[in-house]
N, C-alpha and C positions, 0 to 999 in steps of 0.2 A: 410837334404836332407829330406824330413817324407813320409812315404809311406803309403796304405790309397788303399781295398775295396771303389770301386766307382760302452607389444607391445602394446599399447597407443593409438600409432602416422601412420600411413603408409597410403603412396605413390611412382605412380612409376614415374619419370622421365624416360627422351630420350637421345639423347645426347646435351646435354648445354652444353655455352660457360657465364658462369661467369665471368662477368667484380666487382675484388674485389681489395681493394689499390690499386689502380691503374695499373691493370694488366689483361690477363686474362687468361682462363686457364681451356681445358675442362674433363668436369667431367661424370660418367656412372657409371648412378647409378640403381636396379631394385630391389620394391620392397624393400622398408627400413622401416626398423620397430625403431622405437624408443620412448624407456620408457624413460622417462622424469624423476620422481619422485625417481625410486629405480638405476638411474644409466647406466641401460643396454644400453650399447656398442649397436653399427649398424653392422646391420646380413646383409646379400648383400647375394642375393640369384645366385648360381653357383658363386660366389666368386675367387675360385679357380681357372684354370686353369694346367692340369700336363702335362708336357712327362714322357718321359725316366727318366733324370735327374733332371727336373723340375719344380718350379710351379713359377708359376704366380699371382700373390692378385692383382686381381682388384678393387678392391677398395682402393689399393693403387700406382700401379703403380712397382712395385718392386717383382723383380723375383728372385728365394730359394733358393737353392741345394736341393731336394726334397727329399736328405737322409740326415734329421735330424741329426744319430749319422754317420756322414762321418768320423771326426778325428778318431772315435772310441772308443779311450777315451784321459779321460779330459786330455787338453795341461793347460799349461804358458799364462800369455798374450800378453809375445813376439814371443812366438811359435803358436800361436793362429795366428800371420801376420805371420811366415815362413808355416807353414803349407796353410793359403789363396795364399802365394807367391804357393808354389805347383802346388795349383789348378791349377793358372794361364800355369805353365809354360806347365801342361798336359791340356788344352786348356778341362777342365770341361767340359760339354752341351758342348763344341760347342766353346766356350767364353774363351776369356781373362785378364777379370776384374772384378772378385769374389774381394768382400772384404771383410773385417768383419762389421757389420750394426752398425751403432749406435746406442745411449739408445732408443730411439725414434722408429725409424726402427724397431728394434730388441720388443719393447714395441706394434707395431700397431699390430705388431700378437696372442696379449692376449684377447681373451676369457673372461672376472669375471662373466659366468651364465654356466663356464665349470671347471673341475679338473681333472689331472696324465690324458692328461693331459689340461693346458689355451689355448685352441687352438676351436677357433666355430667349433660345427658339421659338418659333411662331409666333414672334410681339406684332404687334399692333401698328405699328407706325410708321410714318414715313419719312423720309427726310434728313434721318441720322447724319448726322455731325459726327465723325467718327477722329471730336478733337473735345476741347473745354466746352463744359455748358458755367453758368454762372448758375450761384448760388442764395438766398436771403441772406446766411452768414455772417458775420464780422471773422475774421483773427480775435481774438483776445489780443492777444499780445502783440501782435502791430493792429489796433483797428484804420493805419491806412490800408492791410490791405482783406477780399475776404475769399471766403471758400468759391474751389471749384472744381469739375468731377470730370475727368480725361474719359468722354464714350466710344473711344478707339483698342485703350487697354486697360481700362476701371485708376487710376489713379486718384490720390485725393487730395488738393493740394491748396496753399492760396497765391495770389498774387497784385500786385496796384492794383485799386480801383477804378485809376485811369487808364487799363489796359482792355481788349476789347473780346469778351467772349461772347458765340451764344444766350439762343434764352430759351427756357423751355419748363413757359408757366403751367400750373398746377391749381386745381382747389378741390374743395373739402367737403363731396357731391350730401356730408351727414355728419355737419362741426360736432366736434367729442366723441366722436366715435371711429378716428381711422386707427390705424393698430403700429405705429409707432411711433416710441419711446417719446419726451422732451428732450430738448439735447441742454439745454445747460444754461444756453443765455437770454438773461431776460428784459438787456440792454441796447438800445439802439446806435446809432452812428453814422457819421454822415461821409462824404464821399472821398474826405482830409480822412477820414480817422478821426471826429472830428466827438466829443461824446455827444450826444443831439434827444431833445426831449421826444419821446415814443408818439404822441397821441401825432405829432407835424411829420410821421412814419408811418404812417397803417400798415402798409404795408410790409415794412421791416423784417425781418426774426424774433428781436426782444420784442414786438413790441404788438406780435400775435403770442407767442411764450405756447404752440399748441405741439401736442401730442400726448402722448399716453403720463399722464405725473406719477412724478419716481415715492412710491414705498417712501412712508418716516418712521423709523429710517431704513434706512436702502442697504445698508452692510449689518450683517447678525454674524455675529462675533464666536467662533468657538475654538480649540484646541489646533494651532499651527495652522485654521484654515478660515477661509471666509466665505458665508451666503448673500450673493447677491439677490436680495426680492425681487426684485425690478422685472430681471432675467429666469431665480434659477438654478444663475452658473456658483457653482465653488470655484471659488480663485485658491488657492496656498498663502498667505497672511503674509508670509514675504517674497517679492516680488523676481525674484531671477533666484537662483541655482547656483550653487556655489561656486560656478567656473562660471565668471561674471558674462563672461563673450563668447560666445559658445558657433559653431558649424551649426547648420542647421540636421547635421543628417547625428551631428553633435546632440544636438535635443531632443530628438526622438532618440539617440541611446537614455539619457537621462530620465526619459520618462517609461520606457521601459525598467530599468535599477532602479525606481518608484513606484512602477508598479511590482513588483519582482519583493517588494519587501513591501507592501503594503503601506505603503507614503499616510501617514494620520491615518489607517482605519479603510482607507479603500485604495484596490486595486484599475481603477479604471481613468486613470492618468489624461492625458492625452497632451499635444500641444496646441493650443489655440487655435482654429478660426478667424478667420482676418473681423471676419460680423466678429464675433463674439469680442475679437479681443477691441473693436473700436465703440463697441456699449460701455466701455466702461467707460469716457470721452467724457468729458463736459467743457461744450466751447463755451462756455463762459470766463472760462478760469484757461492758467496754464504753465507753466515749469509746474508739477503736473498739471496736463489737461486730464485731471481726477476730480472726482464731486469731494465740496468741503466736507475736509472734515473724516476721510476716508480713514478709514480703519490700517492700509498697508502697510505694509519697511520693504525698504530700500530698493526704490521704483528705481528703474531704471531707463535711459530715455529712450530705447529704440530693443524691440521685439521681433525675436521670431512671431510667424501666423505658420501653420499646416497648411496652408492653405498656398500650390503652387502657379507660379505664375503663366498663363495659356499660352503669351506671346511669346516669353522665353520662359522652356521648361529646367530652365539650368540655373532659376530666379525663382524667390519664396516672397509672396504678398510681408510687408513689416507694420508694425504701426508703429510711433514714433511720441513717446510721449508731449513731449518739451507739447507741441501745439493740437497735440491731438490727426494729424498727419495722417496716409495711409501712403506706402508707398514699398520699395522694393528693394531684394536684396540679395548680388548671389550665393546661393549657397555652400558654398567653398571656402566664404572668408569666414573669419571667427569673430564677428562684429557686433554681434546682436544676442540678446539675453533670452527668456523661456521665461518664461509664464505659466505651470501648469492648472489646468485647469480641468473641471467633469464635469458633472448633474447632467440639469434634465430642458437643458436644449434643439432634445430630441422630441421633446415631448408638447411640440409643438404648443407654448405659454404665449404664440402670438406677437412676438415682442423683440424677438431680433431675427433683423430683416436685412 
């Protein structure tokens, strides 16, 4: 038992019902601004609604513990679950269904426009540790490791479960209405990385399988490009350019050339934002961490995003398909591939955060 002390496009939409992939969901947006070329994330005016002990994220529908330092000190992955169970026994904030966030949920809090902490300006949290926070998600390739998110810079990586990181519990005020897609992870593992029955680990990511379900089929194949029916984004079927490894500048020049010649009939291709790349990740798979049966060819291990790191602007965010990690690369080094994207992310379908 642990003890503790407790901006290129803008538009306004009211309460709207969106019929997408066979189900309806209500989305509430106020003055959403999206900068497509440079991968700016959605910004929601009055995004966070705070009470004495909790903060509700109106963009995703999740409720978070307001005190992001509630554990006071870092815990192992197993201890993090035990700590969350303690919160429920004590009915923190009047609730008994707190849990560790899965990776996609915790990543939804990250703002790539800010550092120290990487949260939207005007957030309502207190005591945010500018370091790593655990998620409930196990690394599929190395099950003895779990995913964590860095709230100083925004990195998403994995580490051994016996290591110690901070804990930021979350809950769903309205189950089934959270606007974050399912991550793909549907199995449970213990702190040693051994497969474990999910009924014995009811707060694990694999046991909950929370999030918007993927449409079936998820991908719609066309001539040279693929529509992701979950996000509305269109990707090139060949998941890299002719030059497999490029500098960041070269990647943008390739995009300019594609648009000039109307590649595949379109002239609005772009280097994807880091969230767009991450939206492809299936955390239940690895090598690559993409949905099973995906139709893409020539998938590379590393991809540039169009999102510049605010920590050091000579670097840009990058997506690693082997596990699904989110890191950075030096823009002048030809070490990453390009996966062109176009499409409907600016229409606020609610499936990319």
